[in-house]
N, C-alpha and C positions, 0 to 999 in steps of 0.2 A: 534395061539396065537403070535408066533414070528412075523408073517407077519403083524398083527394088530399093534403091538408095533412099528414096522418099519414105518408104515404109520403115526402114531401119531408123531414120531420123525421128519419125513420129513415135516409134516405140521407145526410143531413147528419151525423148522429151517427156513422155508419159511416166517413165521410170523416175526421172528427176522430180517431176511434180509429186509423184507418190512419196518419194523419199523426203521431199521438203515438208509435205503434210505431216509425215510421221515425226520428223525432227521438231517441227513446230509444236506438235502435240506433246512431245517429250519435254520441251523447254519452256512450256507455259509457266508463268509466275517468275521467271528469271529476267533480269535486265542487264544491259551492258553498263560497265563502270569504267571510267577513264583511269588509266594508270600511267603516269609519266616517270615512274621510278627506274625504268630500264635505261641503262647507260648506253650512249652512242659514242663510238670511238672513230676518229679519223686518224688512221695509223695508230699511234699511242696516245693521241690527245683526245680527252673527253670533251664533247660538245655540250656546254652547259645549258643552251637554249634550243636543244634539238627538237623539242615537241611543241614549241610555241606557234609554229606555222608560218612565221614571217609576216612582213608588213608590205602593203601596196600603197595605201594612202593614209598614213597614220596621223592621228591627232592625240596629243599627249596631255594627260592630266595627273596631278598629284592629289592623293587622298589617303587618309588612314583607313585601310580596309579591314584591319583586324583589331582596332581599338587598343593598340599598344603604344600610342603616342608618337609614332613615326610615320612619315609620309611614304606611302607606297605608290607604285606606278600603275596607271590605267591607260591603256592604249586603245583607241577606237579606230578601226580601219574603215574609212569611209567607202572603200571599194567593195567590201564584203559585209558592211554593217555588223562587224564582229567586235566584241569587247575582249581584250586580252589583258590579264592582270598579273602583276609581279609584286611579290612581298619584299619589303626592305628588311634584310636580315642583319644589317650592320649595327654595331654598337658604338659607332663613332659618327662624326658629322658627314663622313663620306658614305653615300648610300651603296648598298650591295643588293641588287634586285635579283630575286629568284622567281622563275615562272611558277605560278600556282593558279590553275584554271578554276578551282572551286569557287573563288570569289566572283568570277564572271557570271555565275549562274544566278546571282542576286540582282543583276541588272535587268531592267525591262527591255523589250524589243526596241531598238533605236533606229533612227533614220537621219541621215545627212550629216549630223554633227553631234558632238557630246561636249558639254561643259560642266565640270564639277566645281561648285563654289558654294560656300556657306552663306547663303543670302539672309538667313534668319538669325545668324550670330549665336547659334547654340553649340558651336564647336564641332559640328558634324557636317560633312560635305553634302550638299544638295545637288540635284541633277537637272539639267536643261537639255532638251534636244528638240528636233523639229516636230515630232509627234504627228498627229493628223492635221495640224494647222501650223502656224509659224513657230511658236515657242510653247513647248509643253514643260511644265514645272513639276518636279517630284521632290518630296521632302525625304531627307536621309534619316535613318535610324539604325541602331545596332540590334540585330535579332538575338534569339536565345543562344546562338553559337558565337556571339560577339563579332559577327560579320556585318559589314556595311550593306544595308538594304535600303529600298526606296518604296515609298507609297505615293501614288498619283495625287497631285494637288489640284492643278487645273491648267487648261490652255489659256494663255494670256490674251485677253481681249480688252479693247478700249472703247469708250462711249463715242458714238457718232450720231447723236440725236437729230431728228428733224421735227418740224412743227406737227406733223401727223404721226410720227413714230418717236416719241421722247425716250424710249428705252432701247433704241437701236444701237448695236455695237458691231465691231469688226475685229478680226484677229490681227495680232501683231505679225505682219507679213515677213516671211523669210523665203527667198526664192530657192528652188532646188539647186543644190550645189554651192550655196552661199554659207559663210560662217559669220554669224552676227557678233557684235561686241557686247560684253557684259562688264560694266563698271558703275561706280557711284559717280555719275557724270557731274552732278551739281553739289557733291560733297555734303549732302544732308543726312547721311547715315543709312540710306537704303540703296538697293541695287537697281540701276536703270539699264536700258537696253538700246542698242543701235543696230539697224539693219538697212540694207539697200531696198529701195522701193520696187514695185512690181515691174518697172521698166529697167531696173538695174542701173539707174543713173544717179539719183540723189540718195542721201542717207537720211533715214527717219530716226528721230530721237523720241523714244518712249520713256517718259518720266514716271517713276514710281512715286505715288502719292501717299505711301504708308505713313511717313512721318507727319506730313501735313494734315492727314485725316485722323491722326491719333489711333491708328489701327495696331493690333498686336504684332509683335516682331516677326511672326511667321506668315504675315500677310503680304500680298502683292496686289496693288491697285494702280494700273497704268493709265496714262493719258497720252495722246499725241501732242508733244510739246513743240516739235520743230520738224517740218517736212524737208528742210534743206540744211541739216546740221553741218556746220563747217563751210557752207556755201560753195561746195565743190561739186563737179559733175563728172562722172565716169561714163564715157560714151564708147564708141567703137574704136576710137583711136587710142594710142598708148598713153599720151599725156593727158592728165586730168585738167579740166577747166576750172579756174578759181574765181571767186567773187561772183558766183552765179546766184540767181533767184529762181524760185519754183515757178513753173508754168504749166500749161495744159499738156496732158499726155506725156508726163515725165520731163517737161521743160525743154531746154535747148538740146536738140539732137545733132551730134557731130556728123559731118559729111563722110560717109564711108569711103568715098572715092579717094580720100587722102591717105588711106591706109590699105594696102593690098590685102593684108590679112583679114580685114573686116569683110571682104567680099566672099570669103569662104568659111568664116567662123561666126557662129552664133554667139551673141554676147550673153554669157551665162557663167556664173561662178565668181563672186567677189568675196574676199575675206577682210575682216576688220580686226586689227590688233591694236588695242589702245594702251598707251604708255606715255610717261612723261620723259621723252628722249632728252630734252634740254634742261630738265630739272628746274623748271620755272613755275611749277605749281598748277599746270593745266594739262589736259590730255591732248597729245599729238596722236597721230595714228599711222600705222603701216598698212598699205593697201596692196593686196595681191589679186590678180585677175587671171582666170584660167587661160586667156588668150595669149598671155605673155609669160616669159620665163624670168621676170625680175620682180622686185618689190619697190613700191614708191613710198617715200616718206613725205607726209604732209604735216607741216608745223602749224600748231595752233597759235595764231598771232593775237595776243591779248592787247586790249586797248585800255586807256585810262592810266591811273597812277600805279604803274607796275612796281615801282620801288617800294610803295607802301604795301601792296599785296604780298610781295616777296619778303617783306619784313614783318608780316603779320603772324597770325597763329596758325600753325599746321598741326594736324592730327593724323596719325597713321600715314605720314608722308604727303598729305594733301592739304591745300589751303582751305581753311574753315572760316576765315573772316574776309569779307569783301572790302576793297578799298573804299574809303569814304568819298562822298562827292566833293568836288572842288568848291570851296566857299566863294560866293559871289561878292560878299562885302569885304571891305578893307580890313586887314589884320589889325587888331587892337594892340597886340604885343609883337615886338620885333626883337629877335634874339640874334646876336652875332654867332653864337656857338651853343649847342645843346646836345644832350645825350638822349637817344630815342629809347623810352621805356617800353613802348609797345601799346597793347590794348589793356585798358583798366577794367578789370572784372570786379564786381561786388560780391561774388561767390567766394567764400573763404578758400576752398580747395583749389579752384581755378586761379585765384589770385596768387597763392603761394607757388603753384607749379608753373603757370603760364605768364602771369603778369610780372613776376619776379625773375623770369627766365633770362632776361637780358641785363639784370642789374648786378651780375657778377663783376662787371668791368667798371662801373662808375666810381669805384674806390680809387681807380687810377686817375680819375678826373674829378677831384674832390670839390671843385667850385662850380662846374658847369650845371646849368638847370637841366632837369629831367622832364621831358615832355611826353604826354600820354594822349592817346586817342580814346575817347570815351566809348565804352562797350556796354554796358548795363548800368553804368553810373558815371556821373561827371564830377564827382568830388571824392576826396579821401575821407573815408569813414574813420571813427576813432580806433577801431582795431587795425586798420591799415596803417595809421600813424604809429601805433605801437610796434607793428611788425617792422616798419622802416626804421624806427628808433633802435630796435634790437640790432639791426644791421648797420647802425651808425649813419643812416641816410636821413638827413634833416628834411622834414616835411616842407620846409620853406623853399626847397629847391624844385618842387614839383609844379608843373603847369599842365592842366587838363584841358583838352580842346573845347569841349562843349560848355564847360564852365566859364571859360574866359573869352569865348568866341574864337575866331580864327587867329592864328599867329604865324609869323614867318620866321624862318631860321636860316641864317647865312651859311653855316656849316653844321650838318647833322651827323653826329657820331652814332652808328648803328652797330651795337655788339651782336654777335651771333647768339641765337637762342640756345640756352643751355639745356633745355628740356623740350621734348616733343611728346604730346599725349599718346600713350600706348606704344611708344617706340623707343626712346632713349632718354638718359640724363647724363650730362657730361660730368666727370669728376670735379672739374673746376667750379661748377655750380654748387656741388655739395660742399666743397671746401669753403666757398664764400658764405653759404647759409649757416653752416655748423659753427656757431661762434659762442655758444653758452656752455661753460664747463659743467661736467656732471660729477656728482658726489653721491654714490649709492648709499641709501640708508636702509635698504631691504624692504621698502614699501611695495604694496601691490595696488595698482591704479586701474579702475574700471572706467573706460571712456563711455559714459552714458549718453543716450540719445533721448532721454525722457523729456527734456525741454522742447523737443521737436514734435512731440505727440500732438495730433494723431498720425503724423507722417514720419514717425521715428524709424520705421523699417521693421518693427517687431510689435505685434499686438500685446505681448506679455512683458513689455519693457518695465512696467511698474514692479511686477513680481520678481523679475530677474534682478533689478537693482536692489530690492530689499534683501534678496538672498545673498547677493555679493557683499552687501554691507555686513550681514551676519557672519560671512566667511572671513571678515577682517579686511576687506578691500576698501580703499579710498574711492568714493564715488565722485567722479569729476564730470560736471556738466559744463561744457565749454561755453554755452550760451549765457551762463549766469555768472561768469567770472572773467576778469580782464586777462588779456593774452599773456602779459608778463608773469602773472601769478600762475597761469597754466604751465608755462615753460619751466618755472621754478619747481613746481610739483613733479613734473615729468622728469626733470633732471636728476632727481633723487631716487627714482623708482627702480626696483629690480625686476618688476614684472608689470607689463602693460597689456591690457586686453580690451576687447569690445567688438561691437558690430562695425563692419567696414564703413568708413566715412571719412570726411575731410579732416576730422580732429586728429587722425593719425599722422597727417602731414606736418603737424606741429613738431613732431620728432626731428624734422630736418634742421631745427635750430640747435639740436644737441650735439655736442662735440665728444667723440669717443664714448658713446653710449654702450654700456656692457650688459644691460639687462636683456630680457627676452620679451618678444612681442607675439601675441596670439590674436589673429584676425579672423572673425567669423563672417563668412561671405553673405553679403546683402545683394549686390549686383554683379560682382565678379570682375571689376575693372583690374587690369594688370598693372596700373600705375603704382600700386602699393608694392608689388614685387620689384618694379624698376627702382623705386626709391630705396627699399631695403637693401637690394643688391649694391647700389651705388654707395650708400652710406655704411654698409657692413653690419646692418642689424641682424640679430638672430630672430628671424620672424617665421612663423608657420601660419598657414591659412587652413581653416576648418569649415566644414559645413555646419549649419545649425541643426543639431540632432533632433529628429522628429518633426521639424517644421516643414510646412508646405507654403509655396509662394503664390502670389497673385499679382498681376500687373495692375498698376494704379496710374492713371493719367494725372499729371500735374501741369502747372503753368509752363514749365520749360521742358517738356518731353514726357517720358514714361519712366516711372519708378517701380520698384518691387517691394511689396509688403509681405512679411512672413507671419505665420501664426502656428500655434501648437508646439512650440519648442519644448523639448525635454530638459528642464532646468537642471535636474540631478545629473543627467548625462553631460551637460555642458560643464558643470562644476568639476566633474570627474576628469574631463579632458584637461582643464586648467591645473588641477592637482597633480595629475600625472606629468604634465609638461614641467611644472615647477620642480617636482622631485627629480626628474631627469636632468634638469639644469644644475641643481645643487650637487 
């Protein structure tokens, strides 16, 4: 009986194999295609996320997946190493995510963690994950279908030279199960990295040297800057040890006997979340550990002149100017009461936007001195004096630190900053600056950068200026004319245009300006949009038609130079814009 049953089973298996072979032969050339359009109902209620599969260990990222200007949702499930994508269908500020798996197919195979962040500042999210080593970097781009895709850049490694091996390097280590931190730790404009060391105790700080080395914006070049960042130690016990120093084999190891959980649990799995919890301008961090069900907050305790650092210049929400050293010599000037002006820049645009950011209030204190901390200059230049005169701020009231030596102030009045680079401008700052009345005479003014050549931003600046003059435009070269005369010319204009540059910030002195402004992109800073929106200018930004960019290193960072502009196309843009306004 048993033998007969066996024969029947064998025959049945053979039939199934034969059938499978035939079906395979018939279906060659065909593939499966995912279809999530089928509705799933629970009772009468349709389940909107029925096909997304659910999450076990999710990590959340926001990125524009379809290049429509809206942030979509990307979920990486660490338990299954699966990417799950959702498109934002909302037309309001409140997101409305819909499951759409097609975008997940553009992601590489991922391991341990996923971080989407625009490290090269091109407006497109880039990707970091563990890769075959600690941190693998991918550059983001939009493919032919306008879907976010990625190309491998490199595994991040840092130099560890020895006398016999000068080119030796090592990978930026990330332990299995860890989530590293990604932020601009030193506020120099490039992305740095934090991760726990191989023993899971101390935090390693990998500094990105892109800015210091003058590398292109899409470059990453890391060095090991600090093996004990934050001077804290995460051991087997729950509470972190503070004020620690690095030692051999991971430094100080906590005694596992003090924590019963440590006897049965391997120490693996740390997460680093960096944020400014107390809004004091430095990075605190939240620490999560797989062995415990809570999160620990570690505050970054700054030292030095905190009140000066907090009253300094911030950009994109972060401190950009370090507090000066405490002077060792006796103060030459002693003031009973003064207004804090901030940091004195000799760059025209930064002076108007950042140095003047606190001077909205001194009108309320008409007699107090205004004190400055020297930042690129220790004296008021003639154009600064003219700007202050326009604002009815007498130059005789101003005291600059490096010019006069140290000074002491009994009571220092510190107004809030009315502007933050790339972030906001308060209306009351606009109200204070816009003090010159406008009387439109119908003129067209081209803000030329010819006087800055060969670093004007456009190779064809000469040709462009000549063409604009032929079209009836007033050619204004700010470097060749005093500030008050510039303001007077601009106050009468109906149409102002030019390459993006600091000269456009002169418009902040104009009150009730009703003309139109056309800005041609040179670098792409959004400060111009912030100013226009705050002051109510009718401003449009345009790309330079036909031009191609190239990066150019200068004394204070990297600039962009353009060449090959289609001048006829540029003139047509301005003519169309003018006709539409009229």
